[in-house]
C-alpha positions in Angstrom: -4.3 8.7 1.0 -2.9 11.8 0.6 0.1 11.0 2.3 0.9 7.4 0.5 0.4 9.6 -3.1 3.1 11.9 -1.4 5.8 9.6 -0.6 5.7 8.1 -3.9 5.8 11.2 -5.8 8.6 11.9 -3.2 10.2 8.9 -4.0 9.9 9.1 -7.7 11.9 12.6 -7.2 14.0 10.9 -5.4 15.1 8.3 -7.9 14.4 10.4 -10.3 17.3 13.1 -9.3 19.6 9.8 -8.9 19.2 8.3 -11.8 18.9 12.2 -14.2 22.3 13.4 -12.1 24.2 11.2 -10.0 24.3 7.7 -12.2 25.4 9.5 -15.1 28.6 10.9 -13.4 29.3 7.3 -12.0 28.8 5.8 -15.7 31.4 8.7 -16.7 33.9 8.5 -14.0 33.5 4.1 -14.8 34.2 4.9 -18.6 37.4 6.5 -17.7 38.8 3.7 -16.1 39.2 2.0 -19.8 38.0 -1.5 -21.0 34.3 -1.4 -20.2 34.1 -5.4 -20.5 36.0 -5.7 -17.6 34.9 -2.0 -15.3 32.8 -3.3 -12.2 32.0 0.7 -11.3 30.5 0.4 -15.0 28.3 -2.7 -14.5 27.5 -2.2 -11.4 26.2 1.9 -12.4 24.7 0.3 -15.4 22.2 -2.5 -13.3 21.6 0.5 -10.8 20.1 2.8 -14.4 18.2 -0.5 -15.2 16.9 -1.5 -11.6 16.0 2.9 -11.2 14.2 2.8 -14.3 11.8 0.1 -13.2 11.6 1.0 -10.5 10.0 4.8 -11.0 7.8 2.5 -14.0 6.5 1.0 -10.8 6.0 3.7 -8.8 4.6 5.9 -11.0 1.5 2.8 -12.2 1.2 2.8 -8.9 0.7 6.6 -8.3 -1.9 6.8 -11.5 -4.1 3.5 -9.7 -4.1 5.2 -6.1 -5.4 8.6 -8.5 -8.5 6.4 -9.9 -9.6 5.9 -6.4 -13.5 6.7 -6.7 -14.8 7.6 -3.2 -18.3 6.7 -4.9 -18.1 2.9 -5.5 -16.5 2.5 -2.3 -19.8 1.2 -0.7 -21.1 3.2 2.5 -22.4 0.4 4.5 -20.4 -2.6 3.6 -16.3 -2.7 4.2 -14.4 -1.7 2.0 -11.2 0.5 1.7 -10.8 3.1 4.8 -12.9 1.0 6.9 -12.2 0.7 10.1 -14.1 -3.0 10.9 -14.3 -4.2 14.9 -14.4 -7.6 14.8 -15.0 -10.1 17.6 -13.9 -13.8 17.7 -16.9 -16.2 18.0 -15.2 -19.3 20.1 -13.1 -16.7 22.0 -14.7 -13.5 22.9 -11.2 -11.7 21.5 -12.0 -8.3 20.0 -10.3 -7.0 17.5 -10.0 -3.8 14.9 -8.6 -3.4 11.1 -8.0 -0.6 9.4 -8.5 -1.4 5.7 -5.5 0.6 3.8 -4.0 0.6 0.9 -1.3 -2.2 0.3 1.3 1.0 0.7 -0.2 1.6 4.5 -0.5 -1.7 5.7 1.2 -2.7 8.8 -0.4 -6.0 10.0 1.0 -5.4 13.3 -0.7 -2.0 13.6 -4.0 -3.4 12.2 -3.7 -1.6 9.3 -4.2 -4.1 6.2 -4.7 -4.3 3.3 -8.0 -5.5 0.9 -6.1 -8.0 -1.0 -4.7 -9.7 2.5 -6.3 -12.7 3.6 -8.6 -11.2 6.3 -9.1 -8.0 4.2 -10.5 -10.1 1.7 -12.6 -12.6 3.9 -14.4 -9.0 5.1 -15.0 -7.2 1.8 -18.9 -5.8 1.5 -19.3 -7.7 4.8 -22.0 -5.5 6.5 -21.9 -4.5 11.1 -23.6 -7.8 12.1 -22.6 -10.5 10.0 -20.4 -13.2 10.9 -17.0 -13.7 8.7 -15.3 -16.4 8.2 -11.7 -16.2 8.0 -8.6 -18.6 6.7 -5.9 -18.3 8.3 -2.3 -21.1 8.8 -4.1 -22.8 11.4 -7.4 -22.9 10.0 -10.1 -20.9 9.6 -11.6 -18.4 12.4 -15.5 -17.4 12.9 -15.9 -13.3 13.5 -18.4 -11.1 14.1 -18.7 -7.8 12.9 -19.1 -5.9 16.0 -18.8 -2.0 14.5 -18.4 -1.0 10.8 -16.7 3.1 10.6 -16.7 3.2 6.7 -14.3 6.0 4.7 -17.4 7.4 4.3 -18.4 7.8 8.1 -14.4 9.4 8.4 -15.0 11.8 6.2 -18.2 13.0 7.3 -17.0 13.2 10.7 -13.8 14.9 10.1 -14.0 19.2 10.4 -13.7 20.4 6.9 -10.6 22.1 6.3 -10.0 25.8 4.8 
């Protein structure tokens, strides 16, 4: 989660620089062309300014929300944010592994899903050995949770940083 916070902070920094340094220069340059009512460069720069302000606001809100994540509220023996879940489809025996990550880190192709995704929602608060139903576009699939490693297990297993 630390790399996500870093990525968000870096994006905020980049957009903030564009908003406060580059864009004012573009707006000033466009103003020098004369009549602002028919000045496409000026209108484009003002639209970009509005977009940047909104995006920076979104990123700051998301960063604040990530800072509020409390590890104590994530279950220790059930599927939650940061869990790695091994599943076996009950009908075919096909096995799959998912990591439950924040929406910014989600990449279903890599097995990284958000708790708010259909599969993520179905898995939340279940334990190893539970059978869960997952609604997918083609219908409903049943999976057995064959292995569960929570974020607490991962923190416990990782070497202490100096």
